[in-house]
N, C-alpha and C positions, 0 to 999 in steps of 0.2 A: 505493499500500499504506500509506504514512505516513497519508494522508486518512482510508482506512479505519479504522486503529487509533485516530486522532482521533476518529471517530465513535463507536467504541466505547467509549472512555473518556467523551466527552461522554454517551452514553446511560447508563452505568453510574452517574456522577454525578447524572443528573436522576432514578434510581429511589428508591423510597422504602427506606429502611434494610433492610428484612427481604428486598426482591428483590434488594439489590446485595450481601448475605451470600449468598443465593442462588447468584446469578452466579459470587461469586468461590469458591464452594465447587465449583461445577461446572467452572468452568474450570481449578482447581487439580487437578481429578480428569482433566479431559479431556485436558490437554496431556502426560499420560503416556502416553495412548492414542493420540493424534493429535498429534503432536511441533510441527506448523506452528503449534499454538495458542499465542498469546503469553500462557502463564501467569504467567511471572515478572512482567511488566510490569503485568497486571491486579493482581497482588498487591500490588506496589510501589504501584500507583495507590491500592489500598486502605489502604495506611499513609499515604499522603498525606490521604485522605479521613477517617482516624483524626486525623491531625494537625491538621486544620481543624474537628474536632468532629462530622462529618458521619455518622461510623462510630465503634464501639468498636474500640481497638487489640486487646484480647484476643478478642474475638469474630473479628475480621480473622484473627487467627492462628491462633485454634485451627481455623477453618473450612478455612483453606488447608492447614494441617497435616493434618487429617483426610482432605480431597480428595486431597493429595499422595500420602499413605500409602495410601490404598485404591485409586487410579490405579496406583500402582506393585505393589501385591499382585495387583489384576485382571491386568496382564500377566505377572505371575510365575505365576498359575493357567494363563494360556494358554501359556506355555513349558514348564510342568510337564506339561502336557497333550498338546502336540505333541512334545515331546523332540526328539531328533536328525532327526526327520522334515523339520525346516524346510530342512535342507542338501539334500534332494533336489532335483535341478536341475529336476524337472518340476512341482514342486508350490510353492506358496507365494511365487510369484515377485515379490511386491508387496514381500518382507521384503529388508532391506539386509544381504544375507549376508555380505559383507565385513566391515561394522561389527559383525555378530553374533559373526563369528570374533574379531574384536580383543576385544570384550568377553568371550567363552569365555576367552581367555588372560588377561584381567584377573582373572576370577573365579577360574581355577584358580592364579595367582600369588599374589593377595592376599586372596582368599575374603570375608569377613566386611567387610573395609575397603572393598571396592567398594561394597558396599550402603550403608555409612555415608555414602560420598563421593558417592553417586548423584547427590543434589540439587545439588550443585556442579558437575555435568557436563551442563549444559544441553542439549548437543547429543547426549547418548548415554544418557538415562536409560530410553527405552523399550528399547532393546537390551540393557541392562545388566539390567533386571527380567526380560525375556524369557530372557536367558542363565542368570540365577540360577535361574530355574524350570526351564531345560532340565537344569541342573546338579541338580536335585532336593534343594536345600539344606533345611535344616529350616525348616518354614512359621512356626513359633513365632518362632524366632530372627529369622527374614528379617522379619516383621512388627514385631518391636522395634527392629531396627536401621533399617529403612526409614522407621519413625516418628521415632526419633531424629534422622535425616538431615533429614527434613520439618522437624521441629520447630526445630531449629538454622538451617536455609537461610532458611525463610520467616520466623523471627524476624528475622535480619539484615537482609533486604532489606525486610521491612516497617518496620522502624526505619529504614532509609535513606529511605524515602518520606516517614516521619513526621517526620525530621529535618530534611530538606533542603527541605519544602514545595514551593512553585511550581517548583523546580529537579528534581522527582523524574524525571524523564526521564533525568537524567545517571546516575542508579543504573543504567539499563539499559545505558548504554555501557560501565561498569565490569562489570556482569554478563558482556557479550558478551566482553570482552578477558579476563576472567577464565576463561572457558570455553574459549576458545582455548588460553591458556597451560597449564590442567591437561592437555586432550586431548593438546597436543602432549608434555607431560611423561609422560603414562602411555604414548604411543606409544612414547617413548624407552626407558622402562623396559621395555616388552614386547619391543624388538627386543633390548636387552641381555640380556632372560631368554632368548630363542630362541637367541642367539648363544653364550650360557654353555651352554646345553643341547647345543647343536651341537658345541661345542670338547670338552664331557665324552664326548659320545658317540664323537667322532673319537679322542679319546686313549684310552679304553678300547678301541676297536677296535684301534687302533695297538699298545698294549700286549698284547692278546691275541695279535695277529698274531706279535710278538716272541716271546712264549713258544712259541707253535707252531712257529715258525722255529727256535728253540733246541732 
């Protein structure tokens, strides 16, 4: 796998600038739709290429932001169209339904903040965009928030690749660790939320039982 990625980066580096920009845009879009695509690493590599003068920093930033936002909204549209039908056990078996349920909880608990944070959650972007669509959140607001998320995230990782130069791959390791940390943090938050709801429900039921008994 490492050799395959190395070949991809070497291929991008050898492209004329206009085609390198096209590849960055397409991969930034595609990694929202097909998560195994190493979108972040290609964007970081774009930052490195900007650092050595092969590409323009702001072109890389603009195209990766546009690709990321469009990719998010494509999955949003799919989720909006499918709705809760995705939970049908006999349909859409290719979808990670456990992850979708977690994302549904996040959207219910944090609303627009989940959209803003989505780019910082490399392992959950697709399920978040699907869940936001399934929740039928306002399309204009979702477009704005997902664009802000893409703008900030891609700006950070492009600058990382730009700043560290030949060591640009180190940025990828930081991205991986960050993604695991934030997902774990959100999972704990979801458990606390569920626990609190369960406790309040039991407390209410207990109170109603006491009143009835009295």
